[in-house]
GUKOL-257688 format. One record per residue (C-alpha): residue in three letters; x, y, z. Coordinates in steps of 0.001 Angstrom, whole numbers, padded with zeros to 6 digits, always signed. Layout:
REM residues N
ALAXYZ/...
***
This chain:
REM residues 414
MET+000000+000000+000000/THR+001298+003444-000911/GLU+001338+006517+001283/ASP-001546+008057-000691/GLU-003607+004874-000450/ALA-003019+004720+003315/SER-004129+008313+003926/THR-007143+007840+001619/GLN-008242+004738+003547/ILE-008084+006626+006848/LYS-010047+009537+005380/GLN-012723+007278+003883/LEU-013306+005592+007227/ARG-013586+008995+008912/VAL-016018+010354+006319/ALA-018139+007222+006791/GLY-018368+008016+010505/GLN-016190+005023+011491/PHE-013920+007183+013640/ASP-012654+004477+015987/GLU-011604+002239+013095/ALA-010044+005225+011312/VAL-007873+005896+014356/GLN-006839+002239+014700/ILE-005982+001892+011017/GLY-004273+005276+011119/TYR-001844+004201+013819/GLU-001094+001014+011879/HIS-000264+003033+008769/LEU+001799+005450+010846/LYS+004187+002603+011665/THR+004818+002160+007935/PHE+004860+005861+007064/PRO+006026+007598+010268/LYS+007068+010816+008495/SER+004182+011073+006039/TYR+002355+014379+006538/LYS-000631+012900+004654/VAL-000990+009915+006977/ARG-000302+012022+010065/GLY-002851+014616+008944/ALA-005536+012035+008190/LEU-004917+010379+011564/SER-005019+013688+013455/TRP-008414+014568+011961/SER-009712+011094+012847/ILE-008569+011581+016448/TYR-010329+014944+016456/TYR-013654+013374+015474/GLU-013244+010288+017679/LYS-011707+011736+020841/VAL-012376+015489+020851/LYS-015509+016541+018992/GLY-018546+015673+021070/PHE-016449+014093+023839/LYS-019007+012945+026409/GLU-016893+012690+029562/ALA-015219+016107+029737/GLY-016101+016304+033417/SER-014753+012971+034623/GLN-012078+012422+031958/SER-010818+015922+031230/ARG-007203+014728+031127/ALA-008030+012182+028414/LEU-009513+014972+026332/ALA-006409+017120+026838/THR-004171+014177+025906/ALA-006059+013740+022627/VAL-005543+017433+021781/ARG-001810+017157+022502/GLU-001582+014037+020332/ILE-003178+016005+017489/ARG-000585+018729+017929/LYS+002239+016170+017891/LEU+000926+014623+014669/SER+000503+018083+013123/GLU+004148+019065+013548/PRO+006065+020830+012127/ASN+003135+023141+011277/PRO+000313+022718+013816/TYR-001027+026178+012879/GLY-001408+025455+009174/LYS-004760+025877+007419/ILE-005300+022108+007085/SER-004222+021289+010651/ALA-006806+020045+013157/TYR-004896+021402+016165/VAL-006329+024908+016661/LEU-009873+023685+016062/ALA-009286+020815+018511/VAL-008181+023239+021234/HIS-011235+025446+020704/GLU-013620+022466+020738/ALA-011979+020904+023804/VAL-011982+024199+025700/SER-015701+024639+024981/LEU-016462+021145+026297/LEU-014242+021631+029343/ALA-015918+024958+030127/GLU-019355+023290+029999/ALA-018061+020687+032471/GLY-016481+023309+034752/ARG-012921+022072+034067/HIS-011489+025539+033575/THR-007989+024684+034844/VAL-007467+022053+032151/ALA-008931+024416+029555/LEU-006476+027116+030603/GLU-003548+024705+030268/LEU-004483+023936+026651/LEU-004957+027604+025805/LYS-001562+028551+027249/GLU+000126+025910+025093/ILE-000937+027794+021950/ASP+001512+030227+020363/SER-000912+033094+019797/THR+001514+034858+017441/LYS+000906+032070+014907/LEU-002894+032249+014979/MET-004662+033692+011960/ARG-006065+037211+012348/ASP-008242+037032+009232/VAL-012003+037123+009723/SER-014537+035501+007426/VAL-018116+036402+006561/PHE-021091+034066+006290/LYS-024451+035456+005156/GLU-023262+038991+005955/LYS-022260+038011+009497/LYS-018693+038216+010721/ILE-017062+034960+011858/PRO-014263+035632+014401/SER-010658+034893+013520/GLN-008580+032217+015272/LEU-006906+034896+017403/GLU-010222+036470+018428/ARG-011590+033079+019486/TRP-008403+032393+021443/TYR-008713+035697+023318/ASN-012376+034945+024018/ASP-011664+031422+025297/LEU-008692+032584+027380/THR-010495+035480+029068/LYS-013496+033254+029753/ALA-011287+030658+031466/LEU-009427+033303+033491/ALA-012717+034884+034588/SER-014107+031495+035632/LEU-010967+030824+037689/GLU-011102+034367+039140/ASP-007511+035001+038054/LEU-008229+038718+037969/SER-004685+040007+037499/ASN-004071+037968+034350/LEU-007645+038571+033202/LYS-007024+042321+033317/SER-003798+042143+031304/VAL-005197+039773+028647/CYS-008388+041834+028191/GLU-006354+045023+027809/GLU-004031+043304+025334/ALA-006970+042032+023272/LEU-008773+045386+023245/SER-005624+047168+022071/SER-004808+044542+019410/GLY-006849+046203+016670/LEU-008860+043023+016121/TYR-012089+044380+017553/LYS-013575+047186+015487/SER-017105+047779+016798/ASP-018674+048129+020230/GLU-020515+044858+019612/ASP-017194+043086+018995/LYS-015840+044432+022295/VAL-018814+043554+024528/TRP-017434+040445+026242/LEU-013895+041753+026609/ARG-015165+044972+028184/TYR-017417+042978+030512/ARG-014594+040677+031637/LEU-012220+043610+032075/ALA-014867+045217+034284/ILE-015030+042032+036379/ALA-011264+042218+036830/LEU-011499+045846+037995/VAL-014620+045808+040206/ASP-012698+045695+043488/THR-009497+047539+042517/ASP-010815+050286+040218/PRO-014626+050367+040546/ALA-014942+053706+038722/SER-013311+052295+035561/ALA-015306+049068+035927/LEU-018543+051069+036154/GLU-017661+052970+032979/LEU-017013+049703+031130/ILE-020254+048138+032367/ASP-022247+051170+031249/GLN-020702+050791+027782/VAL-021774+047140+027698/LYS-025265+047979+029012/LYS-025984+049951+025851/LEU-025981+046660+023932/LYS-026612+043946+026506/ASN-028660+044725+029601/GLU-029070+041555+031674/SER-029510+040759+035357/TRP-025967+039468+035757/LEU-024576+042699+034294/ILE-026717+044910+036540/ARG-025549+042868+039534/HIS-021928+043749+038742/ARG-022931+047382+038300/ALA-024310+047230+041839/ARG-020956+045910+043058/CYS-019206+048880+041462/LEU-021575+051327+043147/TYR-021124+049627+046518/ASN-017332+049779+046210/LEU-017668+053482+045366/GLY-019520+054028+048656/GLN-022978+054323+047068/GLN-024656+051677+049225/ASP-028298+052696+048700/GLU-027800+052901+044934/ALA-026171+049457+044997/GLU-029156+047950+046800/GLN-031541+049530+044284/GLU-029508+048095+041385/CYS-029910+044652+042965/ARG-033675+045186+042937/VAL-033490+046063+039247/ALA-031387+042939+038593/LEU-033980+040801+040399/GLY-036560+042200+037973/GLY-034951+040131+035229/VAL-035012+036827+037133/ASN-037603+034152+036388/VAL-039257+033605+039773/LYS-039906+029977+038802/LYS-036131+029465+038778/PRO-035057+031326+041932/GLU-031655+029589+042036/PHE-030553+032055+039339/ALA-031184+034871+041815/ILE-028701+033543+044395/PRO-025720+035815+043529/ILE-027975+038888+043441/LEU-029643+037995+046745/GLU-026272+037360+048396/ASP-025015+040774+047303/MET-028230+042483+048359/PHE-027963+040845+051790/ASN-024520+042436+052172/TYR-025676+045866+050970/THR-028853+046351+053002/ASP-028991+047971+056447/ASP-032597+046935+057025/ASP-032958+043884+059296/GLU-036379+042936+057910/THR-035016+042951+054356/ALA-031938+041010+055457/VAL-034062+038305+057115/ALA-036316+037913+054053/ILE-033308+037592+051747/LEU-031554+035118+054032/GLN-034661+032971+054362/SER-035002+032976+050580/LEU-031415+031786+050187/ARG-031905+029019+052736/ALA-035222+027955+051177/ILE-033705+027744+047692/ARG-031083+025305+048976/LEU-033740+023209+050715/LYS-035916+023148+047586/ASN-032996+021867+045496/ASN-031922+019325+048154/TRP-028582+021084+048569/SER-026693+020884+051826/ALA-026968+023825+054189/LYS-024448+026619+053659/SER-022575+027415+056851/GLU-022479+031177+056213/TYR-026264+031253+055860/GLU-026808+029273+059031/ILE-024461+031448+061100/SER-026287+034579+059928/ALA-029656+032916+060509/LYS-028711+032247+064138/GLU-027535+035847+064596/LEU-030811+037185+063150/ASP-032919+034650+065083/CYS-034491+033218+061902/SER-037076+030442+061983/PRO-036733+027319+059790/ALA-037024+028153+056071/ASP-038778+024978+054915/ASN-042035+026686+053927/PHE-040695+030134+053117/ASP-042251+031686+049981/VAL-039236+032529+047831/GLU-041208+033532+044741/GLU-043275+036070+046625/THR-040156+037552+048231/ILE-038392+037982+044889/LYS-041516+039619+043445/ARG-041686+041972+046435/PHE-038075+043109+046165/ALA-037725+043115+042357/ASP-038064+046334+040406/GLY-039381+044768+037239/ASP-040495+048056+035690/ALA-036984+049509+035905/PHE-035465+046322+034465/ARG-037879+046255+031526/SER-037320+049944+030854/GLN-033542+049507+030802/LYS-033919+046399+028649/ARG-035924+048378+026081/ASP-033321+051140+026076/SER-030475+048713+025368/THR-032473+046857+022702/ASP-033370+050099+020938/SER-029692+051078+020788/ILE-028679+047983+018793/PRO-028385+048794+015087/ARG-030580+046639+012881/THR-030363+045787+009226/ARG-033765+046106+007608/GLY-035211+045010+004337/LYS-032897+042055+003779/SER-034483+038687+003224/ARG-032934+035505+004518/GLU-031327+033213+001995/PRO-033239+029963+001471/GLU-031883+027070+003452/LYS-029765+024563+001574/ILE-031309+021100+001825/LEU-028734+018318+002023/GLY-031218+015463+002074/GLU-034812+014420+002725/GLY-035815+011411+004794/VAL-032384+011291+006422/VAL-032127+008848+009324/GLY-030092+009573+012433/VAL-029587+008081+015887/ILE-029622+010274+018999/VAL-026164+009959+020565/ARG-025791+012944+022870/LEU-027769+015465+024926/LEU-026427+018735+026320/PRO-027365+019215+029990/SER-026341+022881+029757/GLN-028662+023392+026731/PRO-031866+021375+027266/ASN-033173+022224+023782/VAL-030126+020729+022021/ALA-029158+017157+021122/PHE-026951+015472+018532/ALA-027768+012636+016153/LYS-025272+010490+014288/VAL-026015+010499+010566/GLU-024162+008206+008201/GLY-021789+010233+006075/SER-022272+013415+008098/GLY-021121+012434+011581/ASP-022862+014072+014570/VAL-025407+016691+013493/LEU-027418+019152+015528/ILE-031052+018457+016352/ALA-033009+021074+018321/GLY-036309+020647+020109/ASN-037915+023794+018685/SER-037179+022639+015109/ASN-038574+019147+015671/PRO-041986+019393+017393/SER-042950+015818+016424/ILE-040198+014337+018599/PRO-040876+013902+022350/TRP-038368+016139+024109/PRO-035861+015437+025462/PRO-035236+012423+023212/THR-033629+009252+024528/ILE-030155+008072+023617/GLY-030406+005490+020838/MET-033717+006831+019480/LYS-033924+006691+015669/VAL-035290+009764+013925/ARG-035895+010723+010300/GLY-036139+014224+008856/ARG-034724+016881+006561/LEU-030967+017531+006731/ILE-030108+021174+006060/GLU-026880+023120+005945/THR-026086+025401+008871/MET-023159+027468+010102/ASP-021332+025915+013058/ARG-020133+029120+014730/LYS-018203+027313+017430/ARG-015964+025642+014834/ASN-016177+028418+012234/LYS-017240+026030+009461/MET-020323+024738+007703/GLY-022243+021972+009448/ALA-025653+020318+009271/LYS-028777+019901+011362/LEU-031926+017798+011278/VAL-035274+019584+011146/ALA-038922+018507+010871/ALA-037875+015068+012113/GLU-040065+012311+013509/ILE-039425+009031+015276/PHE-038273+006402+012802/PRO-039664+002961+013659/
***
């Protein structure tokens, strides 16, 4: 067998969705052609699809995922940053999966192993929408990991470096970097953090952002204003999911001087933990004893959030930020490109962090997206192993910056 035949065999197995066999055969061919860039490249892409893309155990086997990425880099030498290399894409995919699983330390390790000076700065456009460059995605992934790990010193320097790089042209491009820089500055330079948050608020006005604005005000000595901002932030919380209000309630508890308000907030926090069968939090219980609180088993959390929330102010601010976003009018959407009708797939993965999203394995296409709102005939969430049949259409996979596919109008296939 020649070098070309070996690499073609690996590629054909991968395209057919036989990723495990492609990897096994690939390593066998690598023994015969250890220096062949074609064989090494075909094997690295097979490892990407088998051991990185859609990896299901990022939480419990994060090191295995990282090892696969490093193996891809090794196989991609001497040019792991080339246009046909799987390495940069593998890092981005792995970091996304690790972030979903809360494995930010491992994600940060992979990001630091990248030589950012070799990443492409070129952006692409799909249907008049900008697709970030490799370097922009790297900055985004890195600042997200640093923020999650609360490494505020490095977060500050990386955000400042990214914002001064010339990559980000519009205010919309700079939203997340400005937000994360504000997080890094809240305690050390609250005035600058407040200015950054107000810039972000013009485009994205959400409860979590208003909460950080309250922190800035509190650190600037504006305690009453900080408490009021917490009330505005609570106005954007779904009272049916009070666990999302925990950070806001904790901050508001620290800002208020009113004992009655403090007790109501504390009881809400304790009740939320009881409702979710979480263990008691020692800080809550110490404060509850100091404030002589009764048991929180039957405390009405929803009513308390409604009482404290300033929903009118939140909705007003939300309208203001929405109205400030420039819109393109009069442009019709391009018709979707149909890749196949009556396409059969098997549900192989659900995303706990995105309840509306699942993935189905389709022969010849690998794992494709299937969303609940595009498939009303399927009971949601679907079960692993369920066979479905529907229309396969082309879609833009923004995470990987490439064209992908998704199933729509699907039904259970007997």
